[in-house]
C-alpha positions as CSV (number, residue, x, y, z in Angstrom):
1,M,-20.1,6.9,13.4
2,I,-16.3,6.1,13.3
3,R,-14.7,7.2,16.9
4,V,-11.1,8.5,16.6
5,L,-8.5,9.2,19.2
6,I,-5.6,11.4,18.2
7,V,-2.1,10.8,19.5
8,D,0.5,13.5,18.9
9,D,2.8,15.6,21.2
10,S,2.1,18.7,19.5
11,A,-0.9,20.6,20.7
12,V,-1.2,22.6,17.3
13,V,-1.2,19.2,15.5
14,R,-3.9,17.8,17.9
15,Q,-6.0,20.9,17.5
16,T,-5.8,20.9,13.7
17,L,-6.6,17.3,13.2
18,E,-9.5,17.5,15.8
19,R,-11.0,20.6,13.8
20,E,-10.5,19.0,10.4
21,L,-11.8,15.7,11.4
22,S,-14.9,17.2,13.2
23,K,-16.0,18.5,9.6
24,D,-17.1,15.0,8.5
25,P,-20.3,13.9,9.8
26,L,-19.1,10.3,9.9
27,I,-16.3,10.9,12.3
28,T,-16.4,12.0,15.7
29,V,-13.0,12.7,17.8
30,V,-13.5,11.2,21.2
31,G,-10.3,12.2,22.7
32,T,-6.7,13.6,22.1
33,A,-3.5,12.6,23.9
34,P,0.1,14.1,24.0
35,D,2.0,10.8,24.4
36,P,1.2,7.0,24.5
37,Y,1.0,6.7,28.2
38,V,-2.1,9.0,28.1
39,A,-3.4,7.2,25.1
40,R,-3.3,3.9,26.8
41,E,-5.7,5.1,29.5
42,L,-7.9,6.7,27.0
43,I,-8.1,3.8,24.7
44,V,-9.4,1.6,27.7
45,Q,-12.0,4.5,28.8
46,L,-13.2,5.6,25.2
47,K,-12.9,2.7,23.0
48,P,-11.9,4.5,19.7
49,D,-12.4,2.7,16.2
50,V,-9.3,4.3,14.9
51,L,-6.0,6.0,16.1
52,T,-4.1,8.7,14.4
53,L,-0.5,8.4,15.8
54,D,2.6,10.3,15.6
55,I,5.8,8.2,15.7
56,E,8.3,10.6,17.2
57,M,7.2,11.3,20.7
58,P,8.5,11.9,24.3
59,R,8.3,9.3,27.0
60,M,7.6,6.4,24.6
61,D,8.3,6.5,20.8
62,G,5.3,5.6,18.4
63,I,6.8,2.4,17.2
64,T,7.2,0.8,20.8
65,F,3.6,1.9,21.7
66,L,2.4,0.4,18.5
67,R,4.0,-2.7,19.0
68,K,2.4,-3.1,22.5
69,L,-1.0,-1.8,21.2
70,M,-1.0,-4.8,18.4
71,Q,-0.1,-7.2,20.9
72,H,-2.8,-6.4,23.7
73,H,-5.3,-4.3,22.0
74,P,-5.1,-4.3,18.2
75,I,-6.9,-1.5,16.6
76,P,-6.7,0.2,13.2
77,V,-3.8,3.1,13.3
78,V,-3.2,5.8,10.9
79,I,0.4,7.3,11.2
80,V,0.5,11.0,10.6
81,S,4.3,11.5,10.4
82,S,6.7,14.1,9.2
83,L,8.4,13.7,5.7
84,A,11.9,13.8,7.0
85,K,14.1,10.7,6.1
86,R,14.0,9.3,9.6
87,G,10.1,10.0,9.7
88,S,9.5,8.2,6.5
89,E,11.7,5.1,7.6
90,L,9.9,4.9,11.0
91,A,6.6,5.3,9.2
92,V,7.3,2.3,7.1
93,E,8.5,0.4,10.1
94,A,5.4,1.3,12.0
95,M,3.2,-0.2,8.9
96,Q,5.3,-3.3,9.2
97,A,4.4,-3.4,13.1
98,G,0.8,-3.1,12.1
99,A,-0.1,0.3,11.3
100,V,-2.5,0.6,8.4
101,E,-2.2,3.9,6.6
102,V,0.5,6.7,6.6
103,L,0.0,10.3,5.8
104,C,2.1,13.5,6.1
105,K,1.7,16.2,8.6
106,P,0.0,19.3,7.6
107,G,2.3,22.1,6.5
108,E,5.0,19.8,4.8
109,A,3.9,17.9,1.9
110,Y,0.3,18.9,2.3
111,S,-1.9,22.2,3.0
112,V,-4.4,21.7,6.1
113,G,-7.1,21.4,3.5
114,D,-5.4,18.7,1.4
115,M,-4.3,16.7,4.3
116,S,-7.6,16.7,6.2
117,I,-9.5,15.4,3.0
118,E,-7.0,12.7,2.5
119,L,-6.8,11.9,6.3
120,R,-10.7,11.3,6.4
121,Q,-10.6,9.1,3.5
122,K,-7.9,7.1,5.2
123,I,-9.7,6.8,8.5
124,K,-12.9,5.6,6.8
125,A,-10.7,2.9,5.0
126,A,-9.0,2.0,8.3
127,A,-12.2,1.7,10.2
128,R,-13.1,-1.3,7.7
129,I,-9.9,-2.9,7.8
130,R,-9.7,-6.5,9.0
131,M,-7.0,-6.3,11.9
132,D,-6.2,-10.0,11.8
133,L,-4.8,-9.7,8.2
134,V,-2.5,-6.9,8.9
135,R,-0.9,-7.8,12.0
136,P,2.7,-9.0,11.2
137,S,2.0,-12.7,12.3
138,A,-1.1,-12.9,10.1
139,L,0.6,-13.5,6.6
140,T,2.5,-16.6,5.8
141,V,3.4,-17.6,2.2
142,A,4.6,-20.7,0.9
143,P,7.8,-20.5,-1.0
144,T,7.9,-20.7,-4.8
145,T,8.5,-24.1,-6.2
146,R,11.1,-23.2,-8.7
147,A,13.1,-20.4,-10.2
148,L,11.8,-18.3,-13.2
149,A,13.1,-19.5,-16.5
150,A,15.9,-17.4,-17.4
151,T,14.5,-16.6,-21.1
152,T,11.4,-15.1,-20.1
153,N,10.3,-11.5,-21.0
154,K,7.1,-11.3,-19.1
155,I,6.6,-8.5,-16.7
156,V,4.4,-8.2,-13.6
157,L,2.2,-5.2,-12.6
158,I,0.8,-5.0,-9.1
159,G,-1.7,-2.5,-7.4
160,A,-2.5,-2.3,-3.8
161,S,-3.9,0.2,-1.3
162,T,-5.1,-0.2,2.4
163,G,-3.5,-3.2,3.9
164,G,-1.3,-3.5,0.6
165,T,2.0,-3.1,2.4
166,S,1.6,-6.1,4.6
167,A,0.5,-8.1,1.6
168,V,3.3,-6.9,-0.7
169,E,5.8,-7.6,2.0
170,A,4.3,-11.1,2.4
171,I,4.7,-12.3,-1.2
172,L,7.5,-10.3,-2.6
173,P,10.3,-12.1,-0.8
174,H,9.2,-15.2,-2.6
175,W,10.0,-13.7,-6.2
176,P,13.1,-15.7,-7.2
177,S,16.2,-13.9,-7.6
178,N,15.8,-13.8,-11.4
179,G,12.1,-13.1,-11.2
180,P,10.0,-11.1,-13.5
181,G,10.7,-7.5,-13.8
182,T,7.8,-5.9,-11.6
183,V,6.4,-2.5,-11.2
184,I,4.0,-1.9,-8.1
185,V,1.7,0.8,-7.3
186,Q,1.2,1.1,-3.5
187,H,-1.0,4.1,-2.5
188,M,1.5,6.0,-0.1
189,P,2.4,9.7,-0.1
190,A,5.4,11.1,-1.6
191,G,8.5,10.5,0.5
192,F,7.5,7.2,2.1
193,T,7.5,5.1,-1.0
194,K,11.3,5.1,-1.1
195,A,11.7,4.1,2.5
196,F,9.2,1.3,1.6
197,A,11.2,0.0,-1.3
198,E,14.4,0.2,0.7
199,R,12.7,-1.9,3.3
200,L,11.4,-4.5,0.8
201,N,15.1,-4.6,-0.8
202,A,16.4,-5.6,2.7
203,I,14.1,-8.7,2.8
204,C,13.9,-9.9,-0.8
205,G,15.9,-11.9,-3.0
206,V,15.2,-9.4,-5.9
207,S,16.3,-5.9,-6.0
208,V,13.7,-3.3,-5.0
209,R,14.0,0.4,-5.4
210,E,11.9,3.4,-5.7
211,A,11.3,3.9,-9.6
212,E,12.8,6.7,-11.7
213,D,12.1,8.0,-15.1
214,G,13.6,5.7,-17.8
215,D,14.2,2.7,-15.5
216,S,14.4,-0.7,-17.4
217,V,11.7,-3.2,-16.0
218,A,14.1,-6.1,-16.0
219,P,14.4,-9.6,-14.5
220,G,15.5,-9.6,-10.8
221,L,14.4,-6.1,-10.4
222,V,10.9,-4.6,-8.7
223,L,10.1,-1.2,-9.1
224,I,7.8,1.0,-6.6
225,A,6.0,3.8,-7.9
226,P,6.9,7.1,-6.4
227,G,4.1,8.7,-4.2
228,N,2.5,11.7,-5.8
229,K,3.7,10.6,-9.4
230,H,1.9,8.4,-12.0
231,T,4.2,5.5,-13.2
232,V,3.5,3.9,-16.6
233,I,5.3,1.2,-18.7
234,K,6.5,1.9,-22.2
235,R,8.1,-0.3,-24.8
236,S,11.6,0.3,-26.5
237,G,12.2,-2.5,-28.9
238,A,12.2,-5.7,-26.6
239,R,12.9,-3.6,-23.6
240,Y,10.4,-2.4,-21.1
241,L,10.8,0.9,-19.5
242,V,9.0,3.1,-17.0
243,E,7.9,6.6,-17.4
244,V,7.4,8.6,-14.0
245,K,5.5,11.6,-14.5
246,D,3.1,14.3,-13.2
247,G,-0.7,14.4,-13.9
248,P,-4.2,14.9,-12.5
249,L,-5.3,12.6,-9.8
250,V,-7.2,9.5,-11.2
251,G,-9.8,8.2,-9.0
252,H,-8.6,10.3,-6.3
253,H,-5.1,8.7,-6.6
254,R,-1.6,9.5,-7.8
255,P,-0.1,7.2,-8.3
256,S,-3.0,5.3,-9.8
257,V,-3.3,1.6,-10.4
258,D,-5.6,2.2,-13.1
259,V,-3.0,4.4,-15.0
260,L,0.0,1.6,-14.5
261,F,-2.6,-1.1,-15.7
262,R,-3.7,0.8,-18.7
263,S,-0.1,1.1,-19.9
264,G,0.4,-2.5,-19.3
265,A,-2.5,-3.4,-21.6
266,E,-1.2,-0.9,-24.3
267,Y,2.4,-1.8,-24.3
268,A,2.8,-5.3,-22.8
269,G,-0.2,-7.0,-23.7
270,K,0.0,-10.9,-23.1
271,N,3.5,-10.4,-21.9
272,A,2.1,-8.9,-18.6
273,V,0.6,-10.3,-15.6
274,G,-1.7,-8.1,-13.5
275,V,-2.3,-8.5,-9.9
276,I,-4.7,-6.5,-7.6
277,L,-4.3,-6.6,-4.0
278,T,-6.0,-5.4,-0.9
279,G,-7.5,-2.0,-0.7
280,M,-10.5,0.4,-0.4
281,G,-12.5,1.6,-3.6
282,S,-12.1,0.7,-7.1
283,D,-8.7,2.0,-8.3
284,G,-7.2,-0.6,-11.0
285,A,-10.3,-2.5,-11.8
286,K,-10.7,-0.7,-15.3
287,G,-7.3,-1.0,-15.9
288,L,-7.1,-4.7,-15.0
289,L,-10.2,-5.5,-17.3
290,Q,-8.2,-3.8,-20.0
291,M,-5.3,-6.0,-19.3
292,K,-7.4,-9.1,-19.5
293,Q,-8.9,-8.0,-22.9
294,A,-5.4,-7.4,-24.1
295,G,-4.5,-11.1,-23.4
296,C,-2.9,-10.7,-19.9
297,V,-3.2,-13.1,-17.0
298,T,-5.1,-11.1,-14.3
299,I,-5.2,-12.2,-10.7
300,A,-7.2,-10.8,-7.7
301,Q,-6.6,-11.4,-4.0
302,N,-9.4,-13.3,-2.6
303,E,-11.7,-11.9,-0.1
304,A,-10.8,-14.2,2.9
305,T,-7.1,-12.9,2.9
306,C,-7.9,-9.2,1.9
307,A,-7.6,-6.7,4.8
308,V,-10.1,-4.6,2.8
309,Y,-11.9,-6.4,0.0
310,G,-12.6,-3.3,-2.2
311,M,-10.3,-3.0,-5.1
312,P,-10.2,-6.8,-5.8
313,K,-14.1,-7.0,-5.4
314,S,-14.6,-4.4,-7.9
315,A,-12.3,-6.0,-10.4
316,V,-14.2,-9.2,-9.9
317,E,-17.5,-7.7,-10.4
318,M,-16.3,-6.0,-13.7
319,G,-15.1,-9.3,-15.0
320,A,-11.5,-8.2,-15.1
321,V,-9.9,-11.3,-13.3
322,S,-8.8,-14.7,-14.6
323,S,-8.0,-15.9,-11.2
324,I,-9.1,-15.3,-7.5
325,L,-6.3,-16.5,-5.2
326,A,-5.4,-16.5,-1.6
327,L,-2.5,-14.3,-0.9
328,Q,-0.2,-17.4,-0.1
329,E,-1.0,-18.7,-3.7
330,I,-0.2,-15.7,-5.6
331,P,3.8,-16.2,-5.8
332,N,3.6,-19.5,-7.4
333,I,0.7,-18.7,-9.7
334,V,2.4,-15.5,-11.1
335,M,5.7,-17.4,-11.4
336,R,3.8,-20.1,-13.4
337,A,2.2,-17.3,-15.6
338,A,5.6,-15.6,-16.0
339,Q,7.0,-18.7,-17.7
340,S,3.9,-19.6,-19.9
341,E,4.4,-19.0,-23.6
């Protein structure tokens, strides 16, 4: 049984979340709090396994509370936030501060029913996460040893889910400024991926932005797949482009890592490097196997550095992986693969 504490200043939201979460036999809501001060007392009394947290609240904002929580009593936190621009930016800041998942409030991007299904999934993923590997100080990566050769036409495709924002934020600043064109699927709702891309752009030597249909996958550029859209690569002559499109959920996900990886196998073959990072479930494993069969270098993050060893484990068990690496080893190996003939 996963014990959940709901923290939100809206009584309606608290009631809605409690009602919807209580439908799952594996989840019990042990309490609700209208602000971080009440939440602080309840955390000590009730010892929840997971918190859901709004980030715009009176008395103390959610970011400040989250930072204090991660310092003194780290437990998994799922952000339930608005889709307004400020809300999405704060949600990404919260994930950088140690939150493990993010979800839109009901009535905005989701109906209550859709939201509750995904929230229950995220809470179950959060309950399994290793908090020592998502806190900001946990991830340090050695800088890459050399710049990428200017003549390369290799591309890099990365897939991640739970714990992935921290992992991506740890490795991507070590891409050299002329690093290989990169496309990333990180499971996040629509509206939040743009803020995530903007944050990465501020800390990386390469340019990072949310992908738009028709964008080139070019050296020095990293594209983040938009939430609620599938992103695939296509080839036009010697150039690689992305196609951003609607479509059914694949393995309960949109964007899907499998969809991206399958396109890499089809259109890039040995010119692509596939990387699967921390995350719950198996999204990306089948697509990574197709990439390996097409001649791609394929890399999985190892169990010791994964916040949740789900997606990489599935890929390894399927025989889809060329190399299993600690997170801090990935940038150098990716750059080496991207320079190989």
